[in-house]
PAGU-972527 format. One line per 3 residues: number of its first residue (from 1); their letters; for each residue y, x negated, z negated of C-alpha. Coordinates in pm, whole numbers. Layout:
BEGIN
NUM) a) Y:X:Z  ...
//
This chain:
BEGIN
1) mqa) 7186:-10834:-9444  7029:-11097:-9219  6933:-11314:-9516
4) gld) 6760:-11018:-9679  6558:-10948:-9367  6456:-11313:-9333
7) gga) 6331:-11314:-9690  6130:-10997:-9624  5972:-11148:-9313
10) gaw) 5838:-11439:-9515  5654:-11200:-9750  5465:-11015:-9473
13) prf) 5142:-11230:-9481  5105:-11172:-9857  5167:-10801:-9806
16) lvc) 4892:-10777:-9540  4641:-10956:-9768  4720:-10712:-10050
19) lfi) 4690:-10418:-9810  4346:-10536:-9692  4224:-10566:-10053
22) vlq) 4351:-10214:-10133  4181:-10067:-9826  3855:-10243:-9907
25) all) 3865:-10107:-10262  3936:-9753:-10142  3655:-9759:-9889
28) slp) 3406:-9881:-10148  3464:-9576:-10371  3148:-9360:-10405
31) nrg) 3339:-9036:-10342  3565:-9161:-10066  3464:-8867:-9844
34) twm) 3629:-8619:-10080  3980:-8763:-10042  3972:-8847:-9670
37) lpl) 4182:-8629:-9442  3979:-8322:-9335  4101:-8358:-8978
40) vdh) 3942:-8703:-8949  3616:-8575:-9102  3597:-8284:-8857
43) lle) 3677:-8506:-8561  3410:-8764:-8651  3157:-8490:-8718
46) alh) 3223:-8334:-8376  3161:-8674:-8216  2847:-8728:-8428
49) len) 3002:-9040:-8577  3028:-8926:-8936  2747:-9150:-9065
52) tpf) 2821:-9457:-8854  3023:-9773:-8922  3289:-9629:-8691
55) rvy) 3384:-9391:-8973  3497:-9684:-9185  3697:-9836:-8900
58) avt) 3867:-9503:-8817  3967:-9433:-9176  4084:-9794:-9219
61) all) 4300:-9770:-8907  4445:-9437:-9021  4530:-9567:-9367
64) flf) 4675:-9885:-9223  4896:-9682:-8988  5010:-9457:-9272
67) lff) 5091:-9748:-9502  5264:-9930:-9216  5504:-9641:-9161
70) isr) 5565:-9607:-9534  5638:-9978:-9572  5859:-9976:-9260
73) til) 6061:-9687:-9403  6095:-9864:-9737  6213:-10182:-9564
76) kvv) 6472:-9983:-9368  6600:-9818:-9686  6616:-10156:-9863
79) sfi) 6799:-10310:-9565  7046:-10019:-9558  7115:-10047:-9932
82) hay) 7158:-10423:-9901  7397:-10386:-9603  7589:-10114:-9789
85) rvn) 7630:-10330:-10099  7746:-10631:-9896  7994:-10417:-9700
88) aqr) 8125:-10247:-10016  8177:-10586:-10181  8363:-10720:-9877
91) lrc) 8588:-10411:-9869  8697:-10472:-10228  8976:-10696:-10097
94) fpe) 9148:-10369:-9997  9291:-10153:-10277  9118:-9820:-10320
97) ppr) 9293:-9499:-10436  9113:-9292:-10705  8829:-9094:-10550
100) rsw) 8792:-8718:-10562  8432:-8763:-10683  8147:-9013:-10651
103) lfg) 7973:-8787:-10394  8261:-8686:-10166  8478:-8996:-10216
106) hlg) 8825:-8921:-10075  8701:-8644:-9843  8947:-8354:-9834
109) mir) 9225:-8536:-10018  9443:-8558:-9705  9431:-8233:-9510
112) nte) 9593:-8139:-9179  9886:-7972:-9352  10239:-8044:-9468
115) egl) 10098:-8124:-9813  9848:-8365:-9655  10130:-8558:-9487
118) lva) 10311:-8580:-9822  9994:-8730:-9974  9989:-8980:-9686
121) dnl) 10353:-9067:-9761  10264:-9135:-10124  9965:-9346:-10018
124) vkt) 10189:-9564:-9802  10447:-9603:-10080  10178:-9698:-10332
127) ygh) 9969:-9944:-10130  10220:-10074:-9874  9989:-10239:-9619
130) acs) 9636:-10099:-9624  9369:-9937:-9839  9002:-9842:-9821
133) wwf) 8904:-9476:-9796  8558:-9325:-9842  8437:-9003:-9680
136) spf) 8116:-9014:-9887  7938:-9277:-10096  7830:-9448:-9772
139) ypi) 8108:-9387:-9514  8416:-9610:-9559  8717:-9650:-9336
142) vrl) 9011:-9889:-9366  9353:-9723:-9343  9623:-9951:-9196
145) fhp) 9994:-9866:-9216  10193:-10188:-9184  10259:-10397:-8870
148) ict) 10107:-10705:-9037  9774:-10518:-9059  9787:-10301:-8746
151) kpv) 9878:-10584:-8507  9549:-10786:-8538  9343:-10471:-8467
154) lqv) 9560:-10341:-8183  9592:-10679:-8013  9224:-10776:-7995
157) saa) 9033:-10701:-7678  8903:-10350:-7616  8547:-10484:-7654
160) iap) 8607:-10606:-8011  8785:-10290:-8131  8674:-9995:-7913
163) kde) 8774:-9640:-7994  8557:-9477:-8255  8325:-9197:-8142
166) lfy) 8336:-8996:-8467  8622:-8776:-8346  8675:-8889:-7986
169) gfl) 8311:-8804:-7916  8391:-8432:-7941  8612:-8472:-7634
172) rpw) 8341:-8632:-7420  8187:-8310:-7276  8537:-8219:-7156
175) lgd) 8688:-8554:-7057  8369:-8741:-6969  8400:-9118:-6937
178) gll) 8770:-9124:-6850  9016:-9389:-6961  9051:-9240:-7311
181) lsr) 8679:-9258:-7393  8528:-9527:-7170  8471:-9881:-7295
184) gek) 8362:-10226:-7183  8361:-10318:-6815  8400:-9957:-6704
187) wgk) 8719:-9919:-6906  8857:-10244:-6763  8781:-10140:-6406
190) hrr) 8935:-9794:-6448  9245:-9936:-6618  9302:-10168:-6321
193) llt) 9251:-9886:-6070  9481:-9644:-6253  9769:-9883:-6329
196) paf) 9929:-9840:-5981  9954:-9464:-6047  10215:-9535:-6316
199) hfd) 10418:-9794:-6128  10795:-9734:-6128  10793:-9669:-5753
202) ilk) 10555:-9377:-5811  10738:-9247:-6119  11066:-9228:-5927
205) gyv) 10924:-8945:-5717  10814:-8753:-6025  11171:-8724:-6158
208) nif) 11243:-8448:-5904  10941:-8257:-6035  11066:-8294:-6396
211) nqs) 11402:-8152:-6288  11238:-7855:-6113  11010:-7769:-6407
214) adi) 11302:-7788:-6651  11504:-7559:-6421  11230:-7296:-6433
217) mha) 11212:-7309:-6815  11590:-7289:-6846  11606:-6990:-6611
220) kwr) 11373:-6810:-6853  11590:-6910:-7148  11904:-6778:-6978
223) kla) 11745:-6435:-6936  11623:-6430:-7296  11961:-6548:-7434
226) ang) 12172:-6327:-7207  12295:-6120:-7504  12354:-6410:-7740
229) pis) 12155:-6674:-7930  11782:-6610:-7953  11504:-6772:-8155
232) ldm) 11233:-6935:-7941  10915:-7125:-8024  10972:-7467:-7868
235) feh) 10601:-7552:-7849  10518:-7238:-7654  10786:-7286:-7389
238) isl) 10785:-7663:-7360  10405:-7704:-7337  10400:-7459:-7044
241) mtl) 10678:-7660:-6882  10495:-7993:-6928  10173:-7839:-6791
244) dsl) 10366:-7713:-6489  10500:-8067:-6430  10157:-8223:-6470
247) lkc) 9990:-7984:-6227  10251:-8078:-5966  10231:-8452:-6039
250) tfs) 9850:-8453:-6052  9744:-8203:-5783  10069:-8115:-5598
253) yds) 9975:-7769:-5723  10243:-7507:-5788  10064:-7289:-6043
256) dcq) 10368:-7083:-6144  10216:-7112:-6494  10555:-7077:-6665
259) ekp) 10584:-6725:-6524  10229:-6589:-6514  9892:-6656:-6684
262) sdy) 9635:-6897:-6539  9263:-6930:-6619  9287:-7308:-6588
265) iaa) 9581:-7333:-6828  9415:-7093:-7073  9098:-7306:-7064
268) iye) 9292:-7626:-7146  9459:-7455:-7443  9125:-7321:-7563
271) lss) 8949:-7659:-7537  9225:-7829:-7739  9202:-7577:-8024
274) lvv) 8820:-7573:-8022  8801:-7952:-8058  9027:-7936:-8365
277) ern) 8823:-7652:-8519  8500:-7843:-8462  8633:-8153:-8631
280) qfl) 8723:-7953:-8941  8381:-7784:-8983  8113:-8040:-9074
283) phh) 7800:-7844:-8959  7953:-7828:-8610  7951:-8208:-8592
286) idf) 7583:-8168:-8497  7562:-8085:-8125  7254:-7864:-8157
289) iyy) 7419:-7640:-8417  7757:-7636:-8243  7630:-7525:-7903
292) lss) 7436:-7239:-8063  7759:-7110:-8220  8011:-6878:-8054
295) ngr) 8266:-7162:-8050  8017:-7389:-7878  7952:-7128:-7608
298) rfr) 8328:-7079:-7559  8367:-7457:-7532  8102:-7475:-7256
301) rac) 8265:-7189:-7063  8611:-7348:-7085  8468:-7687:-6976
304) niv) 8309:-7522:-6673  8642:-7365:-6573  8834:-7692:-6605
307) hgf) 8565:-7903:-6436  8526:-7651:-6155  8899:-7646:-6083
310) tag) 8935:-8026:-6090  8619:-8094:-5886  8729:-7838:-5625
313) vvq) 9069:-8000:-5575  8920:-8352:-5562  8657:-8246:-5308
316) qrk) 8912:-8065:-5091  9143:-8368:-5091  8855:-8605:-5004
319) etl) 8759:-8386:-4707  9119:-8390:-4581  9127:-8770:-4611
322) rdk) 8795:-8800:-4428  8903:-8566:-4146  9243:-8732:-4090
325) gva) 9139:-9091:-4151  9314:-9325:-4393  9586:-9447:-4155
328) ewi) 9691:-9097:-4042  9668:-8963:-4398  9899:-9240:-4527
331) rsk) 10149:-9168:-4246  10152:-8798:-4338  10247:-8894:-4696
334) qgk) 10543:-9113:-4602  10867:-8982:-4752  10674:-8749:-4983
337) tkd) 10582:-8782:-5349  10231:-8918:-5393  10040:-8732:-5661
340) fid) 9781:-8870:-5902  9483:-8776:-5684  9640:-8938:-5377
343) ill) 9654:-9269:-5561  9301:-9237:-5702  9162:-9169:-5354
346) lsk) 9316:-9488:-5215  9247:-9714:-5518  8988:-9988:-5468
349) ded) 8857:-10259:-5697  8840:-10628:-5604  8498:-10572:-5448
352) gsq) 8620:-10270:-5250  8450:-10011:-5472  8620:-9680:-5547
355) lsd) 8585:-9417:-5817  8303:-9167:-5768  8378:-8792:-5758
358) eem) 8269:-8757:-6120  8478:-9056:-6234  8780:-8917:-6051
361) rde) 8731:-8578:-6216  8709:-8743:-6559  9032:-8935:-6505
364) vdt) 9219:-8626:-6383  9096:-8420:-6680  9199:-8703:-6915
367) fmf) 9546:-8723:-6759  9595:-8347:-6796  9475:-8353:-7159
370) egh) 9679:-8655:-7270  9989:-8578:-7066  10091:-8225:-7154
373) dtt) 10048:-8180:-7529  10184:-8518:-7638  10502:-8486:-7430
376) asg) 10548:-8125:-7542  10517:-8231:-7905  10764:-8516:-7858
379) lsw) 11024:-8293:-7687  10987:-8010:-7939  11045:-8238:-8237
382) ily) 11336:-8412:-8063  11513:-8077:-8020  11432:-7991:-8382
385) nla) 11584:-8315:-8512  11897:-8272:-8299  11926:-7911:-8419
388) rhp) 11923:-8044:-8777  12189:-8302:-8688  12446:-8130:-8467
391) eyq) 12671:-8439:-8472  12402:-8641:-8290  12332:-8349:-8057
394) ekc) 12698:-8333:-7956  12717:-8708:-7902  12412:-8690:-7670
397) ree) 12575:-8402:-7483  12895:-8598:-7432  12696:-8895:-7298
400) ire) 12510:-8671:-7052  12830:-8496:-6936  12992:-8831:-6876
403) lir) 12693:-8942:-6670  12700:-8644:-6431  13079:-8617:-6411
406) gkd) 13184:-8588:-6048  12831:-8515:-5920  12750:-8216:-5701
409) tee) 12435:-8141:-5897  12319:-8154:-6258  11982:-8298:-6162
412) lnw) 11914:-8652:-6277  11767:-8931:-6066  11557:-9230:-6169
415) del) 11839:-9481:-6191  12043:-9256:-6421  11770:-9244:-6685
418) sql) 11857:-9599:-6793  12221:-9497:-6845  12157:-9281:-7153
421) pft) 12147:-9538:-7437  12236:-9307:-7728  12010:-9026:-7605
424) tmc) 11728:-9280:-7578  11794:-9393:-7935  11770:-9029:-8051
427) ike) 11439:-8986:-7865  11292:-9300:-8022  11403:-9207:-8373
430) slr) 11240:-8866:-8334  10919:-9030:-8211  10932:-9250:-8522
433) lhp) 10989:-8960:-8762  10755:-8715:-8583  10505:-8918:-8374
436) pvt) 10309:-8683:-8142  9985:-8873:-8222  9971:-8949:-8594
439) avs) 9678:-9195:-8590  9425:-9373:-8370  9090:-9514:-8479
442) rrc) 8896:-9825:-8380  8546:-9944:-8473  8530:-10321:-8526
445) ted) 8240:-10489:-8347  8337:-10822:-8506  8508:-10927:-8829
448) ikl) 8887:-10907:-8791  9095:-11137:-9007  9438:-11022:-9121
451) pdg) 9733:-11262:-9176  9714:-11222:-9556  9356:-11351:-9559
454) kvi) 9182:-11013:-9593  8897:-10946:-9351  8796:-10611:-9202
457) pkg) 8415:-10641:-9189  8229:-10584:-8866  8104:-10228:-8817
460) nic) 8381:-10052:-9010  8622:-9794:-8873  8994:-9873:-8889
463) lis) 9236:-9582:-8900  9563:-9713:-8759  9814:-9475:-8910
466) iyg) 10104:-9442:-8666  10261:-9187:-8899  10211:-9415:-9200
469) thh) 10359:-9718:-9023  10660:-9514:-8911  10715:-9381:-9265
472) npl) 10655:-9708:-9448  10960:-9795:-9664  10866:-10164:-9639
475) vwp) 10917:-10137:-9263  11179:-9862:-9229  11425:-9819:-9522
478) npq) 11480:-9450:-9612  11200:-9352:-9371  11246:-8974:-9412
481) vyd) 11606:-8989:-9284  11674:-8925:-8915  11898:-9214:-8809
484) pyr) 11913:-9296:-8435  12111:-9613:-8506  11790:-9778:-8626
487) fdp) 11721:-9829:-8255  12058:-9978:-8173  11965:-10310:-8004
490) ens) 12159:-10502:-8268  11972:-10331:-8555  11623:-10347:-8405
493) kdk) 11618:-10700:-8266  11439:-10841:-8573  11185:-10558:-8599
496) sph) 10819:-10625:-8527  10710:-10468:-8195  10432:-10306:-8400
499) afi) 10674:-10131:-8634  10725:-9859:-8370  10403:-9757:-8195
502) pfs) 10422:-9392:-8079  10222:-9489:-7770  9990:-9725:-7961
505) agp) 10000:-10094:-7857  9786:-10374:-7719  9534:-10355:-7434
508) rnc) 9449:-9988:-7506  9806:-9863:-7530  9906:-9541:-7353
511) igq) 9908:-9609:-6980  10139:-9311:-6924  10416:-9400:-7170
514) nfa) 10680:-9457:-6898  10582:-9124:-6741  10626:-8950:-7079
517) mse) 10958:-9120:-7163  11099:-9033:-6819  11003:-8668:-6854
520) mkv) 11146:-8646:-7207  11478:-8798:-7095  11515:-8560:-6798
523) vla) 11421:-8244:-6986  11624:-8331:-7298  11934:-8419:-7094
526) ltl) 11925:-8097:-6891  11852:-7888:-7200  12146:-8027:-7400
529) lrf) 12372:-7994:-7096  12295:-7623:-7067  12209:-7505:-7418
532) kvs) 12298:-7555:-7781  12003:-7562:-8022  12027:-7490:-8394
535) ide) 11791:-7434:-8684  11649:-7085:-8737  11698:-7049:-9113
538) tka) 11456:-6755:-9127  11158:-6967:-9014  11017:-7241:-9237
541) vrr) 10906:-7559:-9059  10578:-7703:-9184  10421:-7994:-8999
544) kpe) 10058:-7965:-8891  9879:-8277:-8757  9596:-8180:-8519
547) lil) 9524:-8346:-8185  9901:-8380:-8179  10169:-8315:-8441
550) rae) 10242:-7943:-8430  10421:-7699:-8659  10243:-7422:-8848
553) ngl) 10329:-7085:-8688  10541:-7255:-8423  10863:-7455:-8416
556) wlq) 11139:-7193:-8387  11495:-7286:-8290  11802:-7079:-8207
559) vee) 11893:-7128:-7840  12241:-7046:-7710  12355:-7090:-7351
562) lkp) 12665:-7307:-7305  12921:-7164:-7065  13074:-7403:-6807
//
């Protein structure tokens, strides 16, 4: 592209000479007044300049301006075509599946349905490592689904492979410039400030909250299953439970959302579904059109509710800190669980700077968005996989019973979470088979070379398929089979760290992965200790990848209380 522009620059003097000759010829025509723009004629006549030399200069300037814009547009089109051709040629090193058509490329060939995931499975089997994929004649992406290909993209700095705005941009009015969407120096600063919030010493205090939220959900289940086994939608119940936990861990706020409706919770649910709907309807990709639509207006209203709630809590907490003073405020927190906002309020960068109110609101909204749905998806699919494999479910139950034998309470503490090796293997295998987030995207700001010699050209979007990597038969033999023993330390010691990436990997991996794993272990252990789950044969299970991996029409399981 640069060479083409340099060649064009060398031709400019000749172009200007030709343009001057053309203008001179046009102005020498006897009837030139008949083709000149009427507006110019009227303007010159009003100024009494129609029969003066100024007329020639004005028309010359106008024509020159017109031809300049025309030539500039032509040069831009030529540059675009040249850049497109160069990029398309460089992408030929990646195999390309047959296109749907020359106009739409591969658009619509993989939908957010069970059938779409089966097409993705076939794509992985056929191409093994990577392939190119076109959303139109001019919009390519590179799909990566093998650790050899995903590692170079995931491991480069966040500046070289930032998150792509095509889809993530729809979240910006809601999440602002939080850790999920920020980039560059701002992302680095926020990552450093937020890391202490997920230190093990902080997470230890959250385990009690996970126990309490699970207790509330199980109390509901006991009432519903009082007369025998009952079919429940796991997503409905577990996502309310994870939201309840997050509100307590983030705000120290007991919303009672598992028992009664909440405007804030309803707004979060609505925002999540509206973002997915917007992504699937191309005209709504244009902000102007979207915000004139009913969905756009609903999105604004829901954003206002969420932002208002978060900003109110942040402001109230800042006033308390200011009134008490830092030293007294820290003393009042001793022996108590510090929540997410507590840590944000005390966090300072190397130069002593803190997050602004708006930045703090963005990070809290991001934590609430990323923390509840992903964990709920992970837990729901774990219970589904154990319901399909009762032998593994029973083995987990025996491990948990052995752990709490002789204790006065069923509640788990932090140290006990590391004493559930088989249960942890079952969790990991479920995250492999049903990853909550099926893909992440990155836009390359520099060429990225892969180990096999292929190069992802600068400017292209890479779709890192977590689902594809986890279902790749070159990486995981018999990938559709649920086998927890894959994660036995002896069996997994030779696996690439990038073969299993439910929380992504590299500098932009999920900062809350230890938080999520801890919550899943606590809730799963208590659930299996108290209930037996089995498949509801009357309800078909069809996977549905959206913001997270869901199930069409819910994920229904039979729940039966276990008697002591």
